[in-house]
C-alpha positions in Angstrom: 164.3 -26.8 22.2 161.4 -26.7 20.1 158.5 -24.5 20.6 156.1 -27.5 21.1 158.2 -28.6 23.9 158.1 -25.2 25.6 154.3 -25.3 25.2 154.0 -28.9 27.0 156.4 -27.4 29.8 154.2 -24.4 30.2 151.1 -26.6 30.3 152.4 -28.7 32.9 153.4 -25.7 34.9 149.9 -24.3 34.5 148.6 -27.4 36.1 150.7 -27.1 39.2 150.6 -23.3 39.6 147.3 -23.0 41.4 148.7 -25.1 44.3 151.8 -22.9 44.7 149.7 -19.8 44.4 147.4 -20.9 47.0 150.4 -20.6 49.6 151.7 -17.5 48.1 154.3 -18.8 45.7 155.0 -19.5 41.9 157.3 -20.8 39.5 159.0 -19.5 36.5 160.4 -21.4 33.4 163.9 -20.3 32.7 165.3 -22.5 30.2 165.8 -26.2 29.2 169.6 -27.3 28.8 170.9 -29.4 26.1 171.4 -32.4 28.5 167.7 -32.2 29.3 167.9 -30.6 32.6 165.1 -27.9 33.0 165.8 -24.7 35.1 163.1 -23.1 37.0 163.0 -20.4 39.6 160.8 -19.9 42.6 159.0 -16.9 43.5 157.0 -15.6 46.5 156.8 -17.9 49.5 158.2 -20.8 47.4 161.7 -19.1 47.6 162.2 -19.4 51.3 159.9 -22.5 52.0 161.7 -25.3 53.6 159.8 -27.7 51.6 160.3 -26.4 48.2 162.8 -29.1 47.3 160.1 -31.7 48.1 157.4 -29.7 46.2 160.1 -29.4 43.3 160.6 -33.3 43.2 157.2 -34.8 44.1 155.1 -32.1 42.7 156.7 -29.9 40.0 159.1 -32.4 38.3 156.7 -35.3 38.4 154.0 -33.1 36.5 156.6 -31.8 33.9 158.1 -35.1 33.2 154.8 -36.6 32.7 154.0 -34.1 30.0 157.5 -33.8 28.6 159.3 -37.0 28.7 162.4 -35.2 27.0 163.3 -33.6 30.4 165.6 -35.7 32.4 165.5 -33.5 35.6 164.2 -30.4 37.0 166.3 -27.9 39.1 165.8 -24.6 41.0 168.2 -22.0 40.1 
């Protein structure tokens, strides 16, 4: 992964972070695998929220893939 790709990932996370933090949660970039899978980890209330899967797919993944088309999927680890 290039530094430019990581910057775009961080920029996308910066866009979604306020919505997560408003509910006491957050997300952290862990790594991007060779196969295009981006690994993130939840923190705060997002770790135990039953809606975190929907938030990941409909919010976080969509925002990241819009900014970083090299990402094929986003997974929480």
